[in-house]
py3Dmol code that shows the C-alpha trace and the ligand (Angstrom):
import py3Dmol

protein = """\
ATOM      1  CA  MET A   1      57.473 -15.857 -12.579  1.00  0.00           C
ATOM      2  CA  ARG A   2      55.553 -18.683 -10.904  1.00  0.00           C
ATOM      3  CA  ILE A   3      56.848 -18.836  -7.342  1.00  0.00           C
ATOM      4  CA  LEU A   4      56.351 -21.235  -4.421  1.00  0.00           C
ATOM      5  CA  ILE A   5      56.674 -19.796  -0.916  1.00  0.00           C
ATOM      6  CA  THR A   6      56.928 -22.354   1.871  1.00  0.00           C
ATOM      7  CA  GLY A   7      55.704 -20.812   5.110  1.00  0.00           C
ATOM      8  CA  GLY A   8      53.516 -18.650   2.882  1.00  0.00           C
ATOM      9  CA  ALA A   9      50.920 -18.011   5.608  1.00  0.00           C
ATOM     10  CA  GLY A  10      53.530 -16.788   8.071  1.00  0.00           C
ATOM     11  CA  PHE A  11      54.634 -13.264   8.943  1.00  0.00           C
ATOM     12  CA  LEU A  12      57.364 -12.927   6.310  1.00  0.00           C
ATOM     13  CA  GLY A  13      55.935 -15.432   3.822  1.00  0.00           C
ATOM     14  CA  SER A  14      52.677 -13.510   3.539  1.00  0.00           C
ATOM     15  CA  HIS A  15      54.403 -10.132   3.096  1.00  0.00           C
ATOM     16  CA  LEU A  16      56.575 -11.702   0.427  1.00  0.00           C
ATOM     17  CA  ALA A  17      53.469 -13.040  -1.322  1.00  0.00           C
ATOM     18  CA  ASP A  18      51.973  -9.525  -1.356  1.00  0.00           C
ATOM     19  CA  ARG A  19      55.129  -8.060  -2.848  1.00  0.00           C
ATOM     20  CA  LEU A  20      55.544 -10.737  -5.521  1.00  0.00           C
ATOM     21  CA  LEU A  21      51.900 -10.451  -6.575  1.00  0.00           C
ATOM     22  CA  ALA A  22      52.241  -6.655  -6.748  1.00  0.00           C
ATOM     23  CA  GLU A  23      55.187  -7.147  -9.120  1.00  0.00           C
ATOM     24  CA  GLY A  24      53.018  -9.296 -11.403  1.00  0.00           C
ATOM     25  CA  HIS A  25      54.254 -12.758 -10.406  1.00  0.00           C
ATOM     26  CA  SER A  26      52.000 -15.652  -9.479  1.00  0.00           C
ATOM     27  CA  VAL A  27      52.349 -17.225  -6.050  1.00  0.00           C
ATOM     28  CA  ILE A  28      51.696 -20.613  -4.497  1.00  0.00           C
ATOM     29  CA  ALA A  29      51.773 -20.327  -0.713  1.00  0.00           C
ATOM     30  CA  MET A  30      52.343 -23.544   1.223  1.00  0.00           C
ATOM     31  CA  ASP A  31      52.006 -23.818   4.994  1.00  0.00           C
ATOM     32  CA  ASN A  32      51.120 -26.446   7.602  1.00  0.00           C
ATOM     33  CA  LEU A  33      49.739 -23.639   9.805  1.00  0.00           C
ATOM     34  CA  ILE A  34      51.450 -24.680  13.031  1.00  0.00           C
ATOM     35  CA  THR A  35      52.749 -21.146  13.467  1.00  0.00           C
ATOM     36  CA  GLY A  36      51.371 -19.553  10.283  1.00  0.00           C
ATOM     37  CA  ASN A  37      47.787 -18.349   9.991  1.00  0.00           C
ATOM     38  CA  THR A  38      45.426 -18.062   7.022  1.00  0.00           C
ATOM     39  CA  ASP A  39      44.313 -14.645   8.373  1.00  0.00           C
ATOM     40  CA  ASN A  40      47.607 -13.373   6.913  1.00  0.00           C
ATOM     41  CA  ILE A  41      46.603 -14.378   3.367  1.00  0.00           C
ATOM     42  CA  GLN A  42      42.813 -14.043   3.601  1.00  0.00           C
ATOM     43  CA  HIS A  43      42.901 -10.981   1.347  1.00  0.00           C
ATOM     44  CA  LEU A  44      44.622 -13.021  -1.399  1.00  0.00           C
ATOM     45  CA  ILE A  45      42.276 -16.010  -1.453  1.00  0.00           C
ATOM     46  CA  GLY A  46      40.264 -16.111  -4.683  1.00  0.00           C
ATOM     47  CA  ARG A  47      42.814 -14.249  -6.802  1.00  0.00           C
ATOM     48  CA  PRO A  48      43.618 -16.195 -10.000  1.00  0.00           C
ATOM     49  CA  ASP A  49      47.352 -15.618  -9.512  1.00  0.00           C
ATOM     50  CA  PHE A  50      47.378 -16.962  -5.936  1.00  0.00           C
ATOM     51  CA  THR A  51      46.991 -20.495  -4.565  1.00  0.00           C
ATOM     52  CA  PHE A  52      47.189 -21.746  -1.007  1.00  0.00           C
ATOM     53  CA  ILE A  53      48.124 -25.342  -0.249  1.00  0.00           C
ATOM     54  CA  ARG A  54      48.052 -26.703   3.283  1.00  0.00           C
ATOM     55  CA  HIS A  55      51.010 -29.046   3.468  1.00  0.00           C
ATOM     56  CA  ASP A  56      53.884 -29.912   5.797  1.00  0.00           C
ATOM     57  CA  VAL A  57      57.059 -29.529   3.730  1.00  0.00           C
ATOM     58  CA  THR A  58      58.912 -32.087   5.820  1.00  0.00           C
ATOM     59  CA  ASN A  59      56.967 -34.506   3.581  1.00  0.00           C
ATOM     60  CA  TYR A  60      57.497 -34.776  -0.184  1.00  0.00           C
ATOM     61  CA  ILE A  61      56.325 -31.631  -1.992  1.00  0.00           C
ATOM     62  CA  TYR A  62      54.303 -32.095  -5.159  1.00  0.00           C
ATOM     63  CA  ILE A  63      53.580 -29.119  -7.422  1.00  0.00           C
ATOM     64  CA  SER A  64      52.167 -29.569 -10.904  1.00  0.00           C
ATOM     65  CA  GLY A  65      53.450 -27.436 -13.774  1.00  0.00           C
ATOM     66  CA  HIS A  66      56.542 -25.319 -13.986  1.00  0.00           C
ATOM     67  CA  LEU A  67      58.088 -23.225 -11.204  1.00  0.00           C
ATOM     68  CA  ASP A  68      60.570 -20.386 -11.575  1.00  0.00           C
ATOM     69  CA  ALA A  69      61.503 -20.010  -7.931  1.00  0.00           C
ATOM     70  CA  VAL A  70      61.158 -21.752  -4.571  1.00  0.00           C
ATOM     71  CA  LEU A  71      61.401 -19.525  -1.503  1.00  0.00           C
ATOM     72  CA  HIS A  72      61.881 -21.614   1.626  1.00  0.00           C
ATOM     73  CA  PHE A  73      60.439 -19.622   4.536  1.00  0.00           C
ATOM     74  CA  ALA A  74      58.751 -22.434   6.476  1.00  0.00           C
ATOM     75  CA  SER A  75      59.951 -22.697  10.086  1.00  0.00           C
ATOM     76  CA  PRO A  76      58.943 -21.724  13.584  1.00  0.00           C
ATOM     77  CA  ALA A  77      61.011 -18.561  14.080  1.00  0.00           C
ATOM     78  CA  SER A  78      60.465 -17.200  17.571  1.00  0.00           C
ATOM     79  CA  PRO A  79      62.318 -18.690  20.554  1.00  0.00           C
ATOM     80  CA  ILE A  80      58.992 -19.554  22.234  1.00  0.00           C
ATOM     81  CA  ASP A  81      57.804 -21.357  19.089  1.00  0.00           C
ATOM     82  CA  TYR A  82      60.917 -23.361  18.495  1.00  0.00           C
ATOM     83  CA  LEU A  83      61.071 -24.342  22.145  1.00  0.00           C
ATOM     84  CA  LYS A  84      57.491 -25.565  21.785  1.00  0.00           C
ATOM     85  CA  TYR A  85      58.193 -27.366  18.482  1.00  0.00           C
ATOM     86  CA  PRO A  86      61.855 -28.391  18.743  1.00  0.00           C
ATOM     87  CA  ILE A  87      61.615 -31.509  16.565  1.00  0.00           C
ATOM     88  CA  GLN A  88      59.440 -29.849  13.905  1.00  0.00           C
ATOM     89  CA  THR A  89      61.964 -26.984  13.835  1.00  0.00           C
ATOM     90  CA  LEU A  90      64.837 -29.388  13.187  1.00  0.00           C
ATOM     91  CA  LYS A  91      62.788 -31.322  10.634  1.00  0.00           C
ATOM     92  CA  VAL A  92      61.691 -28.307   8.611  1.00  0.00           C
ATOM     93  CA  GLY A  93      65.272 -26.995   8.518  1.00  0.00           C
ATOM     94  CA  ALA A  94      66.639 -30.371   7.476  1.00  0.00           C
ATOM     95  CA  LEU A  95      63.972 -32.476   5.707  1.00  0.00           C
ATOM     96  CA  GLY A  96      61.942 -29.449   4.606  1.00  0.00           C
ATOM     97  CA  THR A  97      64.987 -27.788   3.071  1.00  0.00           C
ATOM     98  CA  HIS A  98      65.909 -31.059   1.358  1.00  0.00           C
ATOM     99  CA  ASN A  99      62.438 -31.390  -0.169  1.00  0.00           C
ATOM    100  CA  ALA A 100      62.354 -27.736  -1.230  1.00  0.00           C
ATOM    101  CA  LEU A 101      65.810 -28.011  -2.837  1.00  0.00           C
ATOM    102  CA  GLY A 102      64.825 -31.259  -4.565  1.00  0.00           C
ATOM    103  CA  LEU A 103      61.774 -29.507  -5.969  1.00  0.00           C
ATOM    104  CA  ALA A 104      63.892 -26.560  -7.193  1.00  0.00           C
ATOM    105  CA  LEU A 105      66.296 -28.988  -8.868  1.00  0.00           C
ATOM    106  CA  ALA A 106      63.483 -30.934 -10.552  1.00  0.00           C
ATOM    107  CA  LYS A 107      61.806 -27.738 -11.809  1.00  0.00           C
ATOM    108  CA  ARG A 108      65.101 -25.970 -12.689  1.00  0.00           C
ATOM    109  CA  ALA A 109      63.905 -23.189 -10.425  1.00  0.00           C
ATOM    110  CA  ARG A 110      65.868 -20.634  -8.443  1.00  0.00           C
ATOM    111  CA  PHE A 111      65.994 -21.402  -4.696  1.00  0.00           C
ATOM    112  CA  LEU A 112      66.100 -18.869  -1.868  1.00  0.00           C
ATOM    113  CA  LEU A 113      66.653 -19.925   1.734  1.00  0.00           C
ATOM    114  CA  ALA A 114      65.405 -17.835   4.637  1.00  0.00           C
ATOM    115  CA  SER A 115      68.305 -18.200   7.047  1.00  0.00           C
ATOM    116  CA  THR A 116      68.875 -16.205  10.198  1.00  0.00           C
ATOM    117  CA  SER A 117      71.222 -14.160  12.346  1.00  0.00           C
ATOM    118  CA  GLU A 118      70.929 -17.093  14.768  1.00  0.00           C
ATOM    119  CA  VAL A 119      73.569 -18.897  12.673  1.00  0.00           C
ATOM    120  CA  TYR A 120      75.990 -16.537  14.467  1.00  0.00           C
ATOM    121  CA  GLY A 121      74.711 -17.760  17.876  1.00  0.00           C
ATOM    122  CA  ASP A 122      75.820 -15.593  20.807  1.00  0.00           C
ATOM    123  CA  PRO A 123      78.333 -13.733  18.647  1.00  0.00           C
ATOM    124  CA  LEU A 124      81.921 -13.010  19.625  1.00  0.00           C
ATOM    125  CA  VAL A 125      82.334 -10.663  16.642  1.00  0.00           C
ATOM    126  CA  HIS A 126      80.402  -7.392  16.496  1.00  0.00           C
ATOM    127  CA  PRO A 127      78.726  -6.336  14.248  1.00  0.00           C
ATOM    128  CA  GLN A 128      78.231  -9.642  12.465  1.00  0.00           C
ATOM    129  CA  ARG A 129      79.637 -10.013   8.963  1.00  0.00           C
ATOM    130  CA  GLU A 130      78.799 -12.910   6.678  1.00  0.00           C
ATOM    131  CA  ASP A 131      82.296 -14.393   6.997  1.00  0.00           C
ATOM    132  CA  TYR A 132      81.914 -14.812  10.786  1.00  0.00           C
ATOM    133  CA  THR A 133      81.281 -18.513  11.429  1.00  0.00           C
ATOM    134  CA  GLY A 134      79.437 -18.067  14.702  1.00  0.00           C
ATOM    135  CA  ASN A 135      79.302 -19.246  18.294  1.00  0.00           C
ATOM    136  CA  VAL A 136      76.480 -21.759  18.676  1.00  0.00           C
ATOM    137  CA  ASN A 137      75.857 -24.240  21.473  1.00  0.00           C
ATOM    138  CA  THR A 138      74.582 -27.329  19.638  1.00  0.00           C
ATOM    139  CA  ILE A 139      72.769 -28.702  22.692  1.00  0.00           C
ATOM    140  CA  GLY A 140      71.365 -25.475  24.155  1.00  0.00           C
ATOM    141  CA  PRO A 141      67.649 -24.649  23.903  1.00  0.00           C
ATOM    142  CA  ARG A 142      68.233 -22.458  20.829  1.00  0.00           C
ATOM    143  CA  GLY A 143      70.349 -25.150  19.177  1.00  0.00           C
ATOM    144  CA  VAL A 144      67.304 -26.708  17.490  1.00  0.00           C
ATOM    145  CA  TYR A 145      66.769 -23.562  15.417  1.00  0.00           C
ATOM    146  CA  ASP A 146      70.388 -22.486  15.011  1.00  0.00           C
ATOM    147  CA  GLU A 147      71.621 -25.890  13.891  1.00  0.00           C
ATOM    148  CA  ALA A 148      68.606 -26.480  11.636  1.00  0.00           C
ATOM    149  CA  LYS A 149      69.371 -23.240   9.799  1.00  0.00           C
ATOM    150  CA  ARG A 150      73.101 -23.952   9.696  1.00  0.00           C
ATOM    151  CA  PHE A 151      72.369 -27.373   8.198  1.00  0.00           C
ATOM    152  CA  ALA A 152      69.934 -25.735   5.747  1.00  0.00           C
ATOM    153  CA  GLU A 153      72.674 -23.356   4.591  1.00  0.00           C
ATOM    154  CA  ALA A 154      75.130 -26.254   4.166  1.00  0.00           C
ATOM    155  CA  LEU A 155      72.583 -28.247   2.166  1.00  0.00           C
ATOM    156  CA  THR A 156      71.768 -25.228  -0.003  1.00  0.00           C
ATOM    157  CA  MET A 157      75.450 -24.740  -0.858  1.00  0.00           C
ATOM    158  CA  ALA A 158      75.781 -28.483  -1.544  1.00  0.00           C
ATOM    159  CA  TYR A 159      72.887 -28.368  -4.044  1.00  0.00           C
ATOM    160  CA  HIS A 160      74.442 -25.305  -5.616  1.00  0.00           C
ATOM    161  CA  ARG A 161      77.905 -26.843  -5.921  1.00  0.00           C
ATOM    162  CA  SER A 162      76.926 -30.433  -6.743  1.00  0.00           C
ATOM    163  CA  HIS A 163      73.757 -29.938  -8.782  1.00  0.00           C
ATOM    164  CA  GLY A 164      74.263 -26.414 -10.094  1.00  0.00           C
ATOM    165  CA  VAL A 165      71.018 -25.122  -8.570  1.00  0.00           C
ATOM    166  CA  ASP A 166      70.850 -21.312  -8.641  1.00  0.00           C
ATOM    167  CA  THR A 167      70.597 -20.629  -4.912  1.00  0.00           C
ATOM    168  CA  ARG A 168      70.363 -17.610  -2.592  1.00  0.00           C
ATOM    169  CA  ILE A 169      70.766 -17.436   1.189  1.00  0.00           C
ATOM    170  CA  VAL A 170      69.453 -14.511   3.199  1.00  0.00           C
ATOM    171  CA  ARG A 171      70.399 -14.198   6.871  1.00  0.00           C
ATOM    172  CA  ILE A 172      67.494 -12.342   8.391  1.00  0.00           C
ATOM    173  CA  PHE A 173      68.039 -10.195  11.493  1.00  0.00           C
ATOM    174  CA  ASN A 174      65.248  -9.164  13.898  1.00  0.00           C
ATOM    175  CA  THR A 175      62.318  -7.967  11.808  1.00  0.00           C
ATOM    176  CA  TYR A 176      58.970  -6.633  13.022  1.00  0.00           C
ATOM    177  CA  GLY A 177      55.701  -5.366  11.645  1.00  0.00           C
ATOM    178  CA  GLU A 178      52.069  -6.165  10.949  1.00  0.00           C
ATOM    179  CA  ARG A 179      51.072  -9.876  11.007  1.00  0.00           C
ATOM    180  CA  MET A 180      53.458 -10.917  13.739  1.00  0.00           C
ATOM    181  CA  ARG A 181      51.484 -13.039  16.169  1.00  0.00           C
ATOM    182  CA  LEU A 182      50.611 -11.227  19.362  1.00  0.00           C
ATOM    183  CA  ASP A 183      51.494 -14.370  21.320  1.00  0.00           C
ATOM    184  CA  ASP A 184      54.623 -15.427  19.432  1.00  0.00           C
ATOM    185  CA  GLY A 185      56.758 -14.473  22.430  1.00  0.00           C
ATOM    186  CA  ARG A 186      59.108 -12.160  20.591  1.00  0.00           C
ATOM    187  CA  VAL A 187      60.027  -8.890  22.170  1.00  0.00           C
ATOM    188  CA  VAL A 188      58.135  -6.647  19.725  1.00  0.00           C
ATOM    189  CA  PRO A 189      54.637  -8.211  20.019  1.00  0.00           C
ATOM    190  CA  ASN A 190      55.199  -8.996  23.710  1.00  0.00           C
ATOM    191  CA  PHE A 191      56.101  -5.431  24.655  1.00  0.00           C
ATOM    192  CA  ILE A 192      53.427  -3.837  22.465  1.00  0.00           C
ATOM    193  CA  GLY A 193      50.753  -6.225  23.782  1.00  0.00           C
ATOM    194  CA  GLN A 194      51.763  -5.553  27.376  1.00  0.00           C
ATOM    195  CA  ALA A 195      51.896  -1.800  26.793  1.00  0.00           C
ATOM    196  CA  LEU A 196      48.457  -1.691  25.178  1.00  0.00           C
ATOM    197  CA  ARG A 197      47.012  -3.621  28.127  1.00  0.00           C
ATOM    198  CA  GLY A 198      48.670  -1.178  30.569  1.00  0.00           C
ATOM    199  CA  GLU A 199      50.931  -3.884  31.989  1.00  0.00           C
ATOM    200  CA  PRO A 200      54.626  -3.657  32.898  1.00  0.00           C
ATOM    201  CA  LEU A 201      56.969  -4.646  30.069  1.00  0.00           C
ATOM    202  CA  THR A 202      58.803  -7.867  30.912  1.00  0.00           C
ATOM    203  CA  VAL A 203      62.492  -7.215  30.283  1.00  0.00           C
ATOM    204  CA  HIS A 204      64.423 -10.489  30.421  1.00  0.00           C
ATOM    205  CA  GLY A 205      67.557 -10.069  32.546  1.00  0.00           C
ATOM    206  CA  ASP A 206      68.891  -6.548  33.059  1.00  0.00           C
ATOM    207  CA  GLY A 207      67.979  -5.419  29.532  1.00  0.00           C
ATOM    208  CA  THR A 208      71.576  -4.662  28.492  1.00  0.00           C
ATOM    209  CA  GLN A 209      71.377  -7.225  25.676  1.00  0.00           C
ATOM    210  CA  THR A 210      71.048  -5.542  22.292  1.00  0.00           C
ATOM    211  CA  ARG A 211      69.078  -6.097  19.105  1.00  0.00           C
ATOM    212  CA  SER A 212      68.720  -4.160  15.840  1.00  0.00           C
ATOM    213  CA  PHE A 213      65.144  -3.980  14.546  1.00  0.00           C
ATOM    214  CA  CYS A 214      64.169  -3.863  10.896  1.00  0.00           C
ATOM    215  CA  TYR A 215      60.704  -2.943   9.623  1.00  0.00           C
ATOM    216  CA  VAL A 216      59.197  -5.649   7.443  1.00  0.00           C
ATOM    217  CA  SER A 217      58.917  -3.649   4.191  1.00  0.00           C
ATOM    218  CA  ASP A 218      62.653  -2.899   4.262  1.00  0.00           C
ATOM    219  CA  LEU A 219      63.452  -6.574   4.702  1.00  0.00           C
ATOM    220  CA  ILE A 220      61.101  -7.605   1.900  1.00  0.00           C
ATOM    221  CA  GLU A 221      62.729  -5.069  -0.434  1.00  0.00           C
ATOM    222  CA  GLY A 222      66.133  -6.649   0.243  1.00  0.00           C
ATOM    223  CA  ILE A 223      64.815 -10.169  -0.296  1.00  0.00           C
ATOM    224  CA  TYR A 224      63.147  -9.138  -3.555  1.00  0.00           C
ATOM    225  CA  ARG A 225      66.378  -7.600  -4.833  1.00  0.00           C
ATOM    226  CA  LEU A 226      68.365 -10.707  -3.891  1.00  0.00           C
ATOM    227  CA  LEU A 227      65.835 -12.976  -5.593  1.00  0.00           C
ATOM    228  CA  MET A 228      65.941 -10.937  -8.813  1.00  0.00           C
ATOM    229  CA  LEU A 229      69.733 -10.733  -9.002  1.00  0.00           C
ATOM    230  CA  PRO A 230      71.166 -12.490 -12.084  1.00  0.00           C
ATOM    231  CA  PRO A 231      72.879 -15.800 -11.202  1.00  0.00           C
ATOM    232  CA  SER A 232      76.530 -15.593 -10.125  1.00  0.00           C
ATOM    233  CA  GLU A 233      78.835 -17.198  -7.577  1.00  0.00           C
ATOM    234  CA  ASP A 234      78.635 -14.058  -5.454  1.00  0.00           C
ATOM    235  CA  ALA A 235      74.821 -14.049  -5.521  1.00  0.00           C
ATOM    236  CA  SER A 236      74.845 -17.578  -4.073  1.00  0.00           C
ATOM    237  CA  LEU A 237      76.787 -16.650  -0.945  1.00  0.00           C
ATOM    238  CA  PRO A 238      74.892 -15.602   2.219  1.00  0.00           C
ATOM    239  CA  VAL A 239      73.714 -12.008   2.576  1.00  0.00           C
ATOM    240  CA  ASN A 240      72.766 -10.337   5.876  1.00  0.00           C
ATOM    241  CA  LEU A 241      69.567  -8.303   5.793  1.00  0.00           C
ATOM    242  CA  GLY A 242      68.299  -6.143   8.618  1.00  0.00           C
ATOM    243  CA  ASN A 243      68.604  -2.670  10.044  1.00  0.00           C
ATOM    244  CA  PRO A 244      71.913  -1.857  11.776  1.00  0.00           C
ATOM    245  CA  LEU A 245      70.302   0.572  14.256  1.00  0.00           C
ATOM    246  CA  GLU A 246      71.206  -1.197  17.497  1.00  0.00           C
ATOM    247  CA  MET A 247      69.775  -0.605  20.951  1.00  0.00           C
ATOM    248  CA  SER A 248      69.493  -2.321  24.303  1.00  0.00           C
ATOM    249  CA  ILE A 249      66.264  -4.147  25.149  1.00  0.00           C
ATOM    250  CA  LEU A 250      65.820  -1.740  28.070  1.00  0.00           C
ATOM    251  CA  GLU A 251      66.001   1.270  25.719  1.00  0.00           C
ATOM    252  CA  PHE A 252      63.579  -0.479  23.404  1.00  0.00           C
ATOM    253  CA  ALA A 253      61.133  -1.009  26.298  1.00  0.00           C
ATOM    254  CA  GLN A 254      61.337   2.692  27.166  1.00  0.00           C
ATOM    255  CA  ILE A 255      60.518   3.640  23.566  1.00  0.00           C
ATOM    256  CA  ILE A 256      57.460   1.333  23.547  1.00  0.00           C
ATOM    257  CA  ASN A 257      56.181   2.724  26.856  1.00  0.00           C
ATOM    258  CA  GLU A 258      56.671   6.274  25.603  1.00  0.00           C
ATOM    259  CA  MET A 259      54.995   5.672  22.230  1.00  0.00           C
ATOM    260  CA  THR A 260      51.975   3.923  23.758  1.00  0.00           C
ATOM    261  CA  GLY A 261      51.699   6.173  26.827  1.00  0.00           C
ATOM    262  CA  ASN A 262      51.922   3.048  28.999  1.00  0.00           C
ATOM    263  CA  ARG A 263      52.189   3.736  32.714  1.00  0.00           C
ATOM    264  CA  GLY A 264      52.780   0.105  33.598  1.00  0.00           C
ATOM    265  CA  GLY A 265      56.549   0.590  33.727  1.00  0.00           C
ATOM    266  CA  ILE A 266      59.141  -2.136  33.368  1.00  0.00           C
ATOM    267  CA  GLU A 267      59.619  -5.409  35.230  1.00  0.00           C
ATOM    268  CA  PHE A 268      62.993  -7.173  35.163  1.00  0.00           C
ATOM    269  CA  ARG A 269      62.542 -10.934  34.835  1.00  0.00           C
ATOM    270  CA  TYR A 270      65.867 -12.619  35.365  1.00  0.00           C
ATOM    271  CA  LYS A 271      64.436 -16.141  35.293  1.00  0.00           C
ATOM    272  CA  ASP A 272      62.764 -15.649  31.902  1.00  0.00           C
ATOM    273  CA  ARG A 273      66.007 -15.111  30.019  1.00  0.00           C
ATOM    274  CA  ILE A 274      66.537 -18.206  27.864  1.00  0.00           C
ATOM    275  CA  GLU A 275      69.988 -19.805  28.120  1.00  0.00           C
ATOM    276  CA  GLY A 276      72.195 -18.723  25.221  1.00  0.00           C
ATOM    277  CA  ASP A 277      70.158 -15.561  24.545  1.00  0.00           C
ATOM    278  CA  PRO A 278      72.620 -13.514  22.448  1.00  0.00           C
ATOM    279  CA  GLN A 279      74.025 -10.548  24.376  1.00  0.00           C
ATOM    280  CA  THR A 280      74.533  -8.458  21.250  1.00  0.00           C
ATOM    281  CA  ARG A 281      73.261  -8.508  17.681  1.00  0.00           C
ATOM    282  CA  GLN A 282      73.801  -6.058  14.848  1.00  0.00           C
ATOM    283  CA  PRO A 283      74.011  -6.840  11.158  1.00  0.00           C
ATOM    284  CA  ASP A 284      76.920  -5.626   9.091  1.00  0.00           C
ATOM    285  CA  ILE A 285      75.035  -4.892   5.856  1.00  0.00           C
ATOM    286  CA  THR A 286      78.021  -3.815   3.752  1.00  0.00           C
ATOM    287  CA  ARG A 287      77.575  -6.813   1.485  1.00  0.00           C
ATOM    288  CA  ALA A 288      73.849  -6.119   0.954  1.00  0.00           C
ATOM    289  CA  ARG A 289      74.652  -2.471   0.212  1.00  0.00           C
ATOM    290  CA  ASN A 290      77.255  -3.395  -2.412  1.00  0.00           C
ATOM    291  CA  LEU A 291      75.453  -6.344  -3.976  1.00  0.00           C
ATOM    292  CA  LEU A 292      71.856  -5.096  -3.852  1.00  0.00           C
ATOM    293  CA  GLY A 293      72.037  -1.342  -3.256  1.00  0.00           C
ATOM    294  CA  TYR A 294      70.059  -2.217  -0.099  1.00  0.00           C
ATOM    295  CA  GLU A 295      69.365   0.435   2.520  1.00  0.00           C
ATOM    296  CA  PRO A 296      66.625   0.347   5.164  1.00  0.00           C
ATOM    297  CA  VAL A 297      64.457   3.456   4.861  1.00  0.00           C
ATOM    298  CA  VAL A 298      61.716   3.081   7.498  1.00  0.00           C
ATOM    299  CA  GLY A 299      62.679   4.669  10.807  1.00  0.00           C
ATOM    300  CA  LEU A 300      62.095   2.786  14.065  1.00  0.00           C
ATOM    301  CA  ARG A 301      59.346   5.080  15.352  1.00  0.00           C
ATOM    302  CA  GLU A 302      57.576   5.094  12.000  1.00  0.00           C
ATOM    303  CA  GLY A 303      57.611   1.290  11.753  1.00  0.00           C
ATOM    304  CA  LEU A 304      56.613   0.905  15.391  1.00  0.00           C
ATOM    305  CA  ALA A 305      53.711   3.342  14.988  1.00  0.00           C
ATOM    306  CA  ARG A 306      52.282   1.169  12.186  1.00  0.00           C
ATOM    307  CA  THR A 307      52.869  -2.008  14.175  1.00  0.00           C
ATOM    308  CA  ILE A 308      51.245  -0.579  17.316  1.00  0.00           C
ATOM    309  CA  GLU A 309      48.155   0.356  15.279  1.00  0.00           C
ATOM    310  CA  TYR A 310      47.969  -3.195  13.930  1.00  0.00           C
ATOM    311  CA  PHE A 311      48.170  -4.715  17.411  1.00  0.00           C
ATOM    312  CA  ARG A 312      45.763  -2.225  18.960  1.00  0.00           C
ATOM    313  CA  ALA A 313      42.781  -3.867  17.233  1.00  0.00           C
ATOM    314  CA  ARG A 314      43.989  -7.358  18.131  1.00  0.00           C
ATOM    315  CA  VAL A 315      44.769  -6.687  21.774  1.00  0.00           C
ATOM    316  CA  GLY A 316      41.143  -5.604  22.187  1.00  0.00           C
ATOM    317  CA  VAL A 317      39.949  -8.931  20.790  1.00  0.00           C
ATOM    318  CA  THR A 318      42.407 -11.073  22.743  1.00  0.00           C
ATOM    319  CA  ALA A 319      42.065  -9.221  26.041  1.00  0.00           C
ATOM    320  CA  ASN A 320      38.296  -9.381  26.114  1.00  0.00           C
ATOM    321  CA  PRO A 321      36.961 -12.393  24.206  1.00  0.00           C
ATOM    322  CA  SER A 322      33.487 -12.224  25.799  1.00  0.00           C
ATOM    323  CA  LYS A 323      32.998  -8.712  24.495  1.00  0.00           C
ATOM    324  CA  HIS A 324      34.114  -9.883  21.053  1.00  0.00           C
ATOM    325  CA  ALA A 325      31.599 -12.762  21.151  1.00  0.00           C
ATOM    326  CA  GLU A 326      28.748 -10.354  21.846  1.00  0.00           C
TER     327      GLU A 326
END
"""
ligand_1 = """\
25
UDP
N 62.889 -10.236 25.517
C 62.501 -9.539 26.666
N 61.195 -9.592 27.043
C 60.238 -10.278 26.343
C 60.615 -10.971 25.177
C 61.959 -10.934 24.790
O 63.334 -8.897 27.324
O 59.079 -10.259 26.768
C 64.291 -10.173 25.108
C 64.920 -11.531 24.847
O 65.428 -12.059 26.051
C 66.002 -11.169 23.874
C 65.421 -9.996 23.081
O 64.354 -9.503 23.870
O 67.164 -10.736 24.553
C 64.890 -10.378 21.707
O 64.082 -11.513 21.850
P 63.156 -12.102 20.727
O 62.398 -13.230 21.334
O 62.376 -11.027 20.089
O 64.092 -12.676 19.572
P 65.625 -13.096 19.454
O 66.288 -11.881 18.931
O 66.177 -13.483 20.805
O 65.613 -14.225 18.512
"""
view = py3Dmol.view(width=600, height=400)
view.addModel(protein, "pdb")
view.setStyle({"model": 0}, {"cartoon": {"style": "trace"}})
view.addModel(ligand_1, "xyz")
view.setStyle({"model": 1}, {"stick": {}})
view.zoomTo()
view.show()
């Protein structure tokens, strides 16, 4: 298959590119690089089956030749990033999704939307199943991301129902691994960066809020299976993907300090907790299990060990740029 990945230089987009290329497909990665980075795809540049195009998908997307699939992964995805780029976040969810769907329609290609657990907002149902319609504050700081993705899902279903486009929607829960940006503000790179520098881990609030962390290769496996599923009405409905192993942020901080041998401890930062920060989050993956035979297989400590190794090299560079320059 010839596949376009928007956000192809991002954390998930680049891992997806690796997987698709390994399966023998050819990949066009598109990215405007506001939160993506070509370092993530450097190893692919020069391959005949890989192309990178720098482009902002909120503008018309032109691709010559046929396409078999369009995977729409472009968007700022960490709270810090979408607070920094609120209008771009809304535009890529709305205009970017429209352009990507229009392209899929024109090329008769399959379309897969990277949606998010944020469509459930600060959930009142636990764990979250796909039929839960969510609890989102439209005008809160996270609203720019949540509503953009909710609109993107609505538009995807509209193209499916009105134009017959073969569409897929994956609701991605917290995922971590190599190629996350050290400074993207999310809890995994933040805590690991702090731990490797010997600093206290900054727990927002009292740390009782929960998350469920999925290692990137497990997520990519689920996305690949969803993409390859034969077309059906069921395949077009949203699917949660993530790892249901849930823990409090405080517990998570303790694990990071233990695994890195950090003596910096923990610092509670009540003021840093962003309004509307979900108190709980855990995917119900029953649908993914039944539809895709999906099951996460990488344990938390195993995935974290790999991620810590990845960040270890980068913390050295970031923490001491003068040394790096020498
Ligand atoms: N968090 C934290 N300290 C940090 C960064 C994040 O305690 O340095 C908390 C944050 O308040 C949230 C959870 O960790 O409750 C997960 O945050 P993240 O930004 O990774 O993503 P989210 O799941 O909120 O989209």
